[in-house]
N, C-alpha and C positions, 0 to 999 in steps of 0.2 A: 707825281703821286697820286694812287688812287684812294678811293674811301676807306677800303679794307687796310691798305698801308696805313693810312692816317689813323684808324682806330687801333691797330697793333701800336702804332708811336704813342698816343694817348693811353693805351692802358700799361705800356712799359713807364711811361714818365709818371702817372699815377701811383703805380706800384712801388716806385723807388721813392717818390717823397711820402707815400704813406708808411713806408717801411722806416724811414729815417723818422718821421713825427711819431710813431708808435715807440720806437727802441729810445729816440731821443726825450720825448716829453710825457710819455704815458706809463712807460715802464723804468724801474730801477734796479740795478742789478743787485742780487742777493737779497729782494726784499717781498715780503710776503704781499699779495695783492688782495685787497680789500674787495668786498662784493659792491661797493660804490664804484672802483677804479676799474673792475671787471665790465659792469654795466655802460660805463663811459667807453670803454673799447670796443664792447659789443656793439654798440650803437653807432660808435665810428665805421666799423668795418661795415655793418649793413647797409650805412647811410652811403658808404663810398660804392658799395655793389650796387645799390639803387640807382646813385647817380650815374653809374657807369650805363646803367639798364636805359636812362634817360639819353645820355649821349648816343648810344646805340641804335635807339629807335630814330633819333634825328639824322644821325650819318648813313644808317644802313637800311631802316626801315622797319615797318611793323613786324614783321614775320621773324627776322634774325632776332629782334629784341624779346620778342615773346618766347622764343626758344630759350635764349639765354636765361630770362628770369624762371622759367619752368626747369631748366637745369641746374640753375643756382638753387632753388628751393629744395630741388631732388637731393642735392649734394649736401645741403644745409642741413636737412632732417638725418640723412644717413651721418653726418659727423657728430651729430647728438647721440647716436647709437655708438659711435666710437669712443665717446667718453667713458661708458661703462667700463670697457677694456682698460681705457688710461688710468682709472681710478686702481683696478687690481693691480697693475703694475708698478704704479708707485707704491701702493700700499706693499706688494711683495719683496720689493726691494728696500723699504725703509728709507723714503727719499725725505729728506726736511723739506718744509714748505717754503722755504726761503728760496730753495735752489728748484722749485717747481717752474717759475717762468722761464729762466735760461734753458732749463733742460727742455721745456716745451717748444720755445723757439727754435732751438736747432734741429729739432725733431721734427717740427713742421717743414722749416727751409729744406732739410733732406728730404720729407715726403713732397715737396714740389719738385723738386730736381727729379725723382723717380716718377712721379706722376706724368711730368711733359715727356719723360723717355717713353713713359709705358703709351701714353696716348698716341704719340708720334708712331711708334711700332704699330698699335692697332689701328690706326685712321688707314697708315699705309699698307697693311695688309687687306684691311678692308675694300680700298680703292683697286687693289687688283685681284682680290677673290670677294666678290659681293655676296657669294653663298655663305661666307662667315656669320652674315648678319642673323642668317637662320639659326646658325650655331649660338651666337648669342642670345637670341630670341628664346631658344630653348632652355639654355643656361640659367637664364632669369627667370623662366617658369619655375625651374627646380629649385632654384634657391629661394625663391618667393614662398614656394609651397612649405619648403624644410624650414625657413624662418617662421611662417605662421603656425607650423605644428611643433616648434622645437619646444623641448622640457627645460623650462627654466631653472631646473635643479643642474643643469648640465653648466658647469663654471668653469670658466677659463682659469687657466693655473698657468701664471707666467713662468714659473720656476720648473715647470715639467715641460714647458714648450718646446720643441725642435730648435727653434731659433736661439734660445738660450742654451741648449744642450750642444749645439755648434759651436757658438763662442767659447762654452765651456772646454771642448775639445781643442780648439785651434789657438786660442788666446791664453796668455797668464792673467787670471782675473784675480781680483780682491774683492773681500766682501765690504770694505768700506768705501766712504764716498770721497776720500781724498782732501776733505775739507774745501770740495767744490770744484776740485780737478778733476779731470778726465782720465789721465794718466800720470801715474808717479812711479818713482825709482826706488828699487830696494835692491841694497847691493849691487848698485850700477845695472840692474836690468830693469826694463819697463812693466809695469801691473797696471791693468785698465780696472778702472773703479766702477763700483756700482752706477755711477751717474752716467758712464760711457755706455753700459750696457742697457740702462733705460732709454737713453738716445736712439740707439741702434734699434732697440724695440718698438718703439714708437714709431720709426720710420718704417719698419717693416710690416708692423701690423697694418698701418695706413696704406701700405700695398696692398696688402691682403683684402681690406674693405675695397681698393680700387679696383679688383677684379670683379666685383659685384657693381659699383658706382659708374664706372666709365662706360661698359657696354649700356647701362641705364640710359646715360646721356645720350650714348650715340642712338638710342632707340627714340629720343627726343629730336635730334638733329644731327645731320652729316656734316655740319660746317665747323670747319677746325677752330676758327675763332670763337665760336659758342662753346665748345667742348673746353678749350684752354682756359677761356677767362672765368666762366662759371666754376671751374673745377680748383682754379686757383685761388679766387676769391672767397670760396669756400672753406677752403684749407687755412687761408690765411687769419679766418677768423676763429678757427678752432682753439685756440690757446686762450683768448677772452673768453670764449663760450664755456671753456672748462671751469674756468674758475668761477663764473657765473652760475653754472649750474650742477657743481658737483656736489652739492649738497641737496638738490631738488631732482636729478635726473633719474635717482632710483624710484622716484613716484611715477615715471611715467611707464606703468608697467605694461601699456597697451601699445606704444610707439612702434615697437618690433612688428607688430601684426599690420599696423597701418602700413609701414613701409613695405612690407611683405605684400600686401594687396597692391601697390603701386608698382611693383617689380614684376607681379604677375601681370598686371594692367599692360605694361609697357612690352614685357616679352610677347604676349598674346599680340600687341599691336604690329610687333616686327614680324612674327611670323605670317600674320595674315596682311602686311602692309600693301600686296598688290592688289587683292580683292578690296579692301578698305578705300584705297586710292579712286576706284571705280565709281564709289558712292559719295564719298566725302572729299572735298578739295583739301590742299595741306594748311591753307590758313586756318580752318576749322577743325582740323585734328590737332594744331598747336594749341587751340582755345580749350579743347577737350581734355588734353592732357593736363594744361596748366590747371583746370578745374579738378581733375579727379586727384592731383598731387595736393592741393590746398585743402579738399576736403578729407581726404584720407589721414593727412598728417596732423592737421589743426583738430580733426575728429578724434583720433587716437589720444591726443594730447589731453584735451578736455575732458573725454571719457576717462582717461587714467586717473586725472585730478581728482574727479567726482567718485570715483568708486573706492579710491584708498585700499586697494590691494596690497596684501602683506604676504612676507615668506620669500625663501631663497635668496637670490642676488640683493635684492631690496635690503632685506637685514643685514647683510655683510657691509654693504655701502654705508648705509644708515650708522652702523655700530663705528666705522671707520672715521667718519667724520665728526664725531662728537667730540 
């Protein structure tokens, strides 16, 4: 068994044990999660991800380990941005707080399955058609510029989304939550509850976010292990991060701009990789990428906290969590 197979095996075992621990000890069915519980769960997943970083350094070496932690930080910061949309989805479909944990768990597990498929297809295509990396780079430049200049008054409306309209068209839906059930029967016919709708929307929205995040990770590393593990660890921590930050995330007004700068940086790096590699070695490039990610994300969060900006989405979310 080679080192890469050992790393995959350890990752799989850690993942299974962590899920059992999280579900069995840290989470209880149909119970609202407190800030303290959310903090403990968030620290648990972050510590696990950083512990895997140490193991990866020991087993695979410095470069893959630094690529992994850079990709993880990139995905983690993007997952904070996801929480804005998740809050809007829960509010739009009037989900009771006691069902948040279970709905988020199923949505996250579905998102992991979709991401694994998405990564597998994406990496396979890049291995066959390397020129696609230039397309990804151009896409990240466009996405970053669009994100940086986005009008904050443009608010996502879940009930008007194409995903929800498609479900309305093809599935018999009911506005109720079925007292925690995803499917109920009425006159012998199945009806899909609002909880089912929310689970599907969470997974689908995360897949939309993956259109940005996975190319961004591929701009940091081509190592499939790095891409898989960083994505999965970041997504698994999303549920606890939601409960920890749902009241405060609206104060990160400039996080979007910080993420946008990182996306533009990685996109430019992908487009100019041939010339950059002639002047800067790969190890140094990894250190530079990690530094840019840390500075932009932490800087945008601290700047947001000090600026205390008001308006638009912030007021909407603040009002919803009172």
